[in-house]
PADO-505175 format. One line per field, with one value per residue: x, y, z of N, C-alpha, C in turn. Coordinates in steps of 0.001 Angstrom, whole numbers, plus 524288, in hexadecimal, padded with zeros to 5 digits. Example, Ala and Ser with C-alpha at 12.3 -4.5 7.8 and 13.67 -1.06 7.14 Angstrom:
n.X	[83386	83232]
n.Y	[7E9C6	7F736]
n.Z	[81E78	81BA8]
ca.X	[8300C	83566]
ca.Y	[7EE6C	7FBDC]
ca.Z	[81E78	81BE4]
c.X	[83390	83264]
c.Y	[7F31C	8001E]
c.Z	[81E78	81EBE]
END
This chain:
n.X	[7B501	7AD5B	7B286	7BA2C	7B3E5	7AEB8	7B71F	7BA30	7B14B	7B109	7BABC	7C29C	7CD0E	7CDC8	7C69D	7BCBB	7C170	7BDA5	7B2DB	7B374	7B79B	7AF56	7A7B8	7ACA6	7AC70	7A18E	79F11	7A563	7A469	79A55	79219	78AE5	7914A	79D99	7A18B	7A919	7B270	7B31A	7B356	7BCDD	7C42D	7C25A	7C4A4	7CF31	7D399	7D145	7D78D	7E187	7E202	7DF36	7E1E4	7DEE9	7D8C8	7CD65	7C86A	7C127	7C628	7C1F9	7BFEE	7C8CD	7CEC9	7CDBA	7D007	7D0A8	7DC4D	7E24A	7EC9F	7F2E7	7F030	7F377	7FE3B	800BF	7FDFC	8059D	80EAA	80CDB	80CC4	81728	81CA9	818F0	81C7F	8272C	82955	824ED	82710	83115	8355D	83541	82A5D]
n.Y	[60FFD	60E20	60FE6	60817	5FF15	5FFF9	5FE8B	5F44A	5EEEA	5F048	5EF6C	5E67E	5DD75	5DA24	5DBD3	5E47C	5F05B	5FA60	5F970	5F6EB	60035	60725	602AA	6043F	60F3C	610C7	60BFA	6113A	61BEA	61F2C	6213C	624BF	62916	62ED0	62FC2	633AC	63314	62843	62454	62838	62355	618BB	618E4	61BBE	61305	60BA2	60FA7	60E0B	60351	60085	60866	60FD9	60888	60456	60D9A	61762	62097	62AB6	62C22	62F58	6357B	640B6	643F5	64C40	65244	64A04	648AD	64C14	644A9	63B5B	63D29	63DC0	63391	62DD4	63152	62D92	622D5	6216B	623FF	61C46	6131D	614D6	615F5	60CCE	60407	605F7	60985	61149	612DA]
n.Z	[63FDC	63879	62EF8	62F4C	62FD6	6263B	61F76	6221F	61ED3	61418	60EB9	607DA	60570	5FB26	5EF30	5E9C5	5EA1C	5E815	5EA0B	5F49C	5F87D	5F686	5FCF6	606A3	60723	60783	6111E	6187C	616E3	6150E	61D42	628D2	63053	63407	6291F	6220C	62783	62A21	62031	61C03	6226F	6202E	61569	615B5	61A85	612DE	60AC6	60F1F	60E98	60442	5FD67	5F24E	5EDC2	5E800	5EA3F	5E497	5DB67	5DBB5	5E623	5EB0B	5E47C	5E3B1	5EDBD	5F89A	5FC6C	5F8B2	5F467	5FCB9	60455	5FF71	5FEDC	60990	60C8A	6070A	60C28	61653	61448	610BF	619F1	620C3	61B99	61C12	62700	62BC0	62562	622E3	619D9	60E23	60561]
ca.X	[7B2E9	7AA7A	7B658	7BC87	7AFF0	7ADF3	7BBAA	7B9DB	7ACE6	7B157	7BFC8	7C44C	7D226	7CD06	7C164	7BBE0	7C2EC	7BA26	7AE03	7B4C0	7B820	7AA0D	7A54A	7AF21	7AA35	79C1F	79ED2	7A833	7A37A	794C9	78F1F	7891C	79510	7A1CD	7A312	7ADE2	7B6D5	7B386	7B4C7	7C26A	7C725	7C1CF	7C77A	7D4CA	7D507	7D134	7DC3D	7E61A	7E1FC	7DE4D	7E349	7DA75	7D63B	7C7B9	7C655	7C083	7C9AC	7BF5B	7BFAE	7CDA5	7D17A	7CDB2	7D027	7D326	7E178	7E43B	7F252	7F527	7EF5C	7F6E1	8038A	80127	7FDEE	80ACC	81260	80BC4	80E8F	81CDE	81E62	817BB	82000	82C7D	829A7	82370	829B1	83689	83748	831D1	827A0]
ca.Y	[60AC1	60DC2	60F62	602E1	5FB3E	60067	5FC18	5EE9F	5ECBC	5F11D	5EE2C	5E114	5DD7D	5D966	5DD5B	5E95A	5F4B3	5FED8	5F85A	5F73D	605C2	60952	600B1	606F8	61486	61077	60A8C	614CB	6216F	6205F	61FFC	62961	62AFD	63241	62CA8	63576	630F2	62294	62366	62930	61F40	613F7	619A7	61BAE	60D84	6093A	6117B	60B6E	5FDD2	5FFB0	60CDF	611BA	6040B	60454	612D0	61A50	62515	62F96	62C8A	63194	6388F	6464C	64465	650F6	65160	644E0	648B3	64C5E	63FA0	63780	63E55	63C27	62DDA	62BF3	6326E	629DE	61DAF	62168	623DC	61713	60F4B	615DA	61502	60787	60009	60758	60ADA	6148F	61023]
ca.Z	[63F58	63389	62ABD	62FC6	62E67	62095	61CFD	622EF	61BEC	60E79	60C57	60727	602DA	5F587	5ED87	5E6F9	5ED97	5E730	5ECED	5FA27	5F9BE	5F6AB	601C7	60B06	60740	6094C	616AD	61C00	615D0	6144A	621F5	62B94	6342C	63241	62493	61F84	62A8A	62978	61AC2	61B24	6252A	61D0E	6107E	616E3	61B5B	60DAA	60813	61150	60CF9	5FEAC	5FA1F	5EF40	5EB44	5E85B	5EB36	5DFB3	5DB1E	5DD30	5EBD7	5ED1B	5E083	5E4ED	5F366	5FAA0	5FEC7	5F704	5F3E0	60203	606E6	5FCEA	6008F	60F0C	60C9B	6055C	61062	61A8F	61284	610D4	61F63	622C3	6192B	61DFC	62CA7	62D53	62248	622F4	614A7	60AED	6011B]
c.X	[7B020	7AE41	7B8C3	7B8B0	7AEE8	7B266	7BB6D	7B596	7AD67	7B65C	7C0B7	7C981	7D1B9	7C78F	7C157	7BCDF	7BF65	7B505	7AEF6	7B53A	7B2C1	7A73F	7A786	7ACEF	7A4AA	79BC4	7A142	7A6B7	79DB7	79192	78DFA	78CE7	798F7	7A45B	7A7F9	7B2AE	7B76B	7B51A	7BA96	7C5CB	7C6F6	7C4EB	7CD65	7D6B1	7D529	7D638	7E12E	7E681	7E208	7E03F	7DE6D	7D770	7D05A	7C541	7C5D9	7C3CF	7C704	7BEB0	7C498	7D062	7D1EE	7CD98	7D305	7D830	7E3DC	7EA2F	7F501	7F4BB	7F2E5	7FC8C	80474	80142	80333	80EDF	811A8	80DC2	81479	81EF6	81D7D	81B9D	8258F	82D03	828AD	82697	82F93	838C1	83357	82F1B	827A9]
c.Y	[60A1B	60CFA	609EE	5FEA1	5FB56	5FDBF	5F62B	5EC1A	5ED2F	5EF49	5E84B	5E126	5DCE4	5DB48	5E29D	5EDFC	5F972	5FE1D	5F8C0	5FCF2	60849	6079C	60370	60C7F	61475	60F70	60EA8	61A84	622EC	61E81	6250C	62BAC	62EBE	62FC1	62E9A	6335C	62B15	6213D	6241E	6251B	61A2A	61461	6198F	6161D	60A9E	60AAE	60EE4	605CB	5FD25	60418	60ED7	60D4F	60420	609A8	615B6	61F4B	62A2B	63028	62F06	63551	63E59	6474C	6495C	64F71	64C19	644BC	648EF	64719	63B6B	63843	63C9B	63631	62B8E	62CCE	62EAC	62472	61D57	62120	61E80	61315	60FF7	61450	60F52	6035A	6010C	60878	60E66	6113F	6136A]
c.Z	[63A2A	62F02	62ABC	62E1F	62884	61DA7	61D7E	61F99	61603	60BF9	60C2D	60453	5FCF1	5F425	5EADC	5EA99	5ECD8	5EA32	5F2CF	5FBDA	5FA3D	5FBA9	60693	60B87	6095E	60F26	61A44	61B59	61565	618F2	624D9	62F79	631D4	62D76	621D5	62266	629CD	623E8	619D5	61DE1	62203	617FA	6115D	617D9	6162A	60AB6	60A12	60F73	6070C	5FB2C	5F75C	5ECA9	5EC37	5E91B	5E602	5DFCD	5DCD0	5E31F	5EE21	5E959	5E1F5	5EACF	5F50F	5FD6C	5FD32	5F6BC	5F92F	604CF	6049C	5FE9C	60634	60F87	60B12	6099C	614EF	6191B	612A2	61661	621BD	620A0	61B3A	623BF	62E1E	62A75	62217	61DA3	611E9	606E1	5FC44]
END
C-alpha cells in the first residue's frame, strides 16, 4: 500500500520527471517500515510506466546484476510481444 500510495501521490503524466522521481523515493523509501521492499515495488512501477525518465544515472548505473536484469527484461518483453500481440518486436 505504501508503494502504491507513493506512486499515486507523486506521478503525473506531465511535468518534471526528475522531481517526481525524487518525491517517489522520499515517499516510498524513507519511512520507518519495510522501506527497501516498498521502495523497490514503487521503483518497479515507475520503470514500467516511465523507464529511466527522471531517474538520475547514478541510481542505476552501477546496479548489481544490471546486465542480467536487462537481459531478462528483454526476454520477457519478447515473449510478451510474441504471445500477446502475435509478432516479434
